[in-house]
N, C-alpha and C positions, 0 to 999 in steps of 0.2 A: 242680403239679409232680409229681404222683403218677406213678411209673413212669419218669420222665425224669431223676431225680436220679442222678448218677454220682459227683461229687466233693463232699466235705464239707470246708469250711475250718474249722479249730479255732483260735481265738485263746485264748492262755493264758499263764501266767506262766513266765518263765525261772528262777524260784525255785519250790521245792516248797510254800511256805507253812508255817505252824506246826502244821497239823493233818493227820493221816494221811488224813482223809476226802477231802481235795483230790486226793491222788495216787490214791486208790481210785477216785474218780469219773473221773479222766483215763484210768486203766487200763481201766475198764469201758467207757468211751466208745470207746477204740481198738479193743477187742475187738468191740463192737457194730457199729462201722463195717465191720470186716472180715467179720463174720458176715453182713452184708447185701450183701456183694459190692461195697461202695462204695470209692472212693479217698479217702485222707486228704491234705489240703493243710494245711500248717502252717508255722510260722516257721523251720524248719530247724535248730534247736538240739538238742543231746543232753542238756541239763541241765534241771532243774526239771520242771514239768508238761509242757513241750514234749517232753522226752525220754521221759517216761512214756507219753504218748499215742502217740508215734511207735513206740516199742518194742512196745506192745501191738498196734497195727495191723499191724506187721510180723509179729509172732508169729502173727497170725490169717491171714496170707497176703495182706493188702491191698497195693495199690500206695500208696506214700507219696512225695509230692512235698514237699520242703522248699524254702523260699524265704528266702534270707538275704542281707543286704547285706555287701559286702566288709568294711566297718569293724566289723562285729559277728562276723565269723568267729572271731576269737580270743576275744572277750569271751563269746560265747554257745556257743562250741565247736561248730562245725557238725557235724551228725550224719553220720558216714561210711558208715552202713549203709542209708540210705534208698534207695528205688528211683532217685530222681533228686534231686540237690541243686542247685538253681538259685542261682547267686551273682550278685547284681544290684548296681547301682551306688549305690542310695539306698533309703531307707525308702519313698519314693513309689513307686518301681518295685516294691518288695516287695509293697506292698498291692495295686497294680494287677494284678500277676501272680497273687497269691493269689485275688483276686476272679475273674480270668479263668479260672482252672483249676477253679473250684468252682461248685456249684449251690445252695449254702446255707451258712450260718454258724452254728457253735455257739461260745458264749463261756463258757469255764471261768473259775474264779477267777484273778485276776492283778492287776497294778498299773497304773501309768500307761499303759504301752505297750499293754496289753490293752484298756483303756478307749478309748484313742485309735484303735486299729484298729476296735473295735466301733462307735464313734460315727461314724467316717468312712463305714462301709458303711450304717449307719442313715441318715445324711444322704443318701447316694447313693440309697437307696431312697425317701426322702422326695421327692427331686427327680425321681424316675422314671428314674434312670440305670440301674437294674437292677430286677428283679422277684423277687429271691431273699429267702428268709426269714432272720431273725436271731433265734436263740434263746439266751437266757442260761440256762445250767445252774446252777440255784440250789442249790448244795451247802450243806445245813444253813442256809439263809437268807442265804448270803453276799451275794446281790444284792438283798435285800429293801429296803435303804436307797436303793439306786439307783432302784428302782421307785417308792418313795415320792417321790423327787425328780422323776421323770418325771411322776407324777400331779400334783405341785405345779406343774410347768411348764405342764401342761394347764390347771390351775385358774387360773393367772395369765395365760393367754392367749398364751403363747409357743410352745406346741405344740398343734396341732389334735388332738382325740381320735382321729381316723382315723389320724393319723401316729404318735401314741403307741402305737397297737396294732401298729406295725411291730416294736417291741421286745417279743418274746414271752419267756415264762418256762416252764421245765420243771423237774420235780423229779428226773427220772431220765434217764440217757443214752438209753434206749429211747424215752421220751416225747419227748425233744428231736428224735430222728430221725423219729419219726412226725409231729411238727408240721411239720418241714421238708418231708417227703414230700407233705404235704397242703396246703401253704401256698398261699394265694391273696392277692395283694397288694390293698390297698384301691384302689378306683377313685376317685381324688381328682385333680381337674384343677388346683386352686389350692392352693398351700401357704403363701402370704402374703396376709393381708387387705390390700387396697389402702387407703391412707390418703389422703383428699382433701387436696390442697394448698390452702393459704389463698391 
């Protein structure tokens, strides 16, 4: 994907978390996206880490596309200053549009929603529905237990090692963007081992 990456989708929490390092990482990522001349695609809110990454990208002059469902406009407080705020009808539409507008994904710390978004695009990559990288920004080891679980799923035969590699990890925002820019998806044709029927 080197040279072809234009839009980076960031999945992250609508809360700031309990540690300032999370907001620091979101801010640094937004600035890094802008410094590389990339567009930011994100969930459209102005609160939590979503607001931090969007504000930082805007400060740097980046185009910022927010995508938010109608029923979350009030709860997540849609960001009124982004380049374009796309208001969609459902969470499904939100994820589909975010994926369509971006060339790779960075996952900051977050909760259930962040995980759900990340694992959906990981599954799409496993199925060959896209060829875009997914990088977890591992702020102070936040995602280390998740990667332990992924390795465990591989060990127990539920995830092929080639597919486990689709979930990548970075220590810094710059490293995350470098990984996305150079990502090459695994050439795997089968994702399920066929089981002979008795």
